[in-house]
N, C-alpha and C positions, 0 to 999 in steps of 0.2 A: 502495500498500500505503500503511498503516495503522498506527502503533506502539502496542503493546497496552502497556497497564500491568506493570510490572517484576512486579506479582505476581496477574499472567491466569497461570493453569493451563497455559494450551495443550493442553488436551484431557488433562489427566494427566502431558504429557511434561514440562513442566518439571523434575520432580525427578531422571529420568534424564539430559536436555541437561546439568545441574548438579552430578553426580557428579564425583568426581577424575579416575575414570577417560575419561570423555568429553571431558577438556579440549579435546582437536581435532578433537572431533568424538564422535557418539554413535552407534555401532553397534548396530541391533537384532539381538538374539540369539534370537527368537522372535518370531509372529507372522506370519510371511509364508512360504510354501510355497515361492518362489524366488526366486532374486537373481542379477545379472549388474554387469560393470563398463562405462561408460561411457568410452573413454579419451579423456581431450585431444589436441587437434587439433595435431598437429605440420608442419612446412613444411620443406619444400624447396625453397628459395626463394618462387617463389609456389605453388608445386602442397602440396596437401594430401598426408603421405605417411602411410598407416598404421603403425603400430609395427610391426606383423611384418612388412611389407615392410622398414623399414630392418634391422630387425636380420636379416634371412636376407642381406645383405648382407655380414655377419659370421658366416654358419651358424648362429644361433641362431633359438631362438623364445620366445615369451612363456609359452607352456606349461612352460618347463625353467627359468623364472627363481624362484625359489625365495622371495621377497618380495613386496610388497606392488606395484603401478605405482606408478613413483617416475622422478624421473630418473637415479636410480643405474643403471638398467635401460640408459643411450644410453654410461654412463662407457667409455670407449678405444674406442668404435667409430668404424669410418671413415665418418662423416657426410657427407653429400651441401654442395657448395656452397650457402650462405646458409642453413644448415639453423638454424631456428625451433624449441626446444624447447616442449612440453607446456603450458601455463598450472599452477603452483604451487598448491592449497588454492583454485582458484576456476576455474567451469567455463568453458570458453572460449561469444563469446557464438553462435557457429554450429552448434557440441553442443548450446547450449542451446535454442537456437530447433527443432533438428528432435527435440531428449525432448519439448521441451513440448508439442507438435504429436501426439506420441506417447501421450504421457500422457493426454490431453483426451480421447482416443478411448478411455480406460478408466476414463472419472472420469463420474462421475453428472452434471454440467451441464457436459461439454465445458471447452470452455474458460474458462467462467464459473464453474467449480467454485472454490468458497473455500476458501484454503489456507490452512496457516501456514507464517510465515520466519521461523527461527530460527539468530542467529548461533553459531558458535563460543565456547565460556568461554574461551578464549584471548584473546579480542580486547578483554576486558573484563575482566581479575582483578583484585577479586575479587566483580564487581559482577554481580549477577541478568544471566541471559544476555539483550541484545537481541533482538525479536521484533517480528514484524510480521502483519498479516491482511489478505488480498487475495486477488482472482481471480487462477486459471493464467496468463489472458491478458497480468494485468499482468508476468511475467517477464522479456521483453525490457528493457520502459521501466526496469525497476528495476536490470536489470545494467546499462546504458547508465549510469544516474545515479551506478554503484559505480564505475565504470574510465574510465581515462583514454579521449580526452580532454575527458569531457564530466562528470565526475566532480562529483558534488554532496552526496554522501552519505557519510562520516567511514569507514562498514565495506565489508568486500568482500561480493561478492554471497554471502547468507543460503546458509551449510553446510547444514542440513537444510531441507526442505521437504517438505511433504505433506498431504495432503486431509482436512476434518475428517472423515469416516468412517473416516481411517487405510487404505485400503484399499492406498496405496502409499507409499513412501518414499523419500525420496531424500538420501544423504549425500555431500558431499564435505569431505575430512578435510582440513586445514588442514598438513596435511604432505605432501600425494601428489598427482600428476597427473593422479587418475584418480576419476572419481564414480562411486557405488555404488549401484545401483537394488535396490530392494526391492516383492514384488508377485507376482501371478496370473502362472501359467506362461503363461497368455497375453499378458501386457504383457513375460513376460521376451523370448517367444519373437518378439514384433514387433519388439523392439528389436534381438535377435541378427540377424534377417533382414533391415534395415534398412542397405540400402547405402549411406546418407549418414551411417551412424554406424559408429565404429569401436568396436563393442560385442563385448565377449568371456566367457567365462566364467574366471574367476579365482580361485584360493583367497581368503576374505575376507581381511580386519585380524587376527579374533581367530586364524582358522586358520594363520596363516603368524608368528602372535607370539611373536618370541626367536630367528626365523632370522636368518640372516647373508645380507645383502644379495650373492646369489652366483648362479652358476647351476649348475644340478643337470647331471651327465652324462647327455647328449642318450641319447632312447628312438627308436629305431628305431620308422617310422611302421610301422602297421599294413596 
């Protein structure tokens, strides 16, 4: 991926990414017909564990959580031995790999689709948001470059990435343990049905803004 100049408009997205409200990440409010969350991977020992399976141990369901997907969901739970919580503010490599594969099927040039990759503004206040341009297939190599033990890039994996035609958009807010994906109903349906991803429907950041990080009274299943 190649760094772009600070004055590159990023296809018109730079003003949105640099507004005060987008300090931790920019969440689109229009332009996409559907969206979902990809929850970052949690582990019980060496075994991958879905969030709702962990919550079920305490008689809880993510749909009853009235805030965004974050580490706060797991507070006070009886967690399995060797529990490793989901990554904060950065998508894990396993989820990224699967997500990239699905996005490629909904992109004009597959894995060769050219994309913008932009950091969250909080990483370099008050400077312009650092951004790169590169192909979708470069995502995993760049993730490796951003994370230990092979880290050679000083920034996290980008908080925002999208193709030049803006047919989809990915956001990982700096303060959350899940990644939001925006796009067509067909793309979101593929994500939700993929057994290798912990993808769920859950309210957006904006929809729960101001809510306390607590549980709703559980509603009986229909």
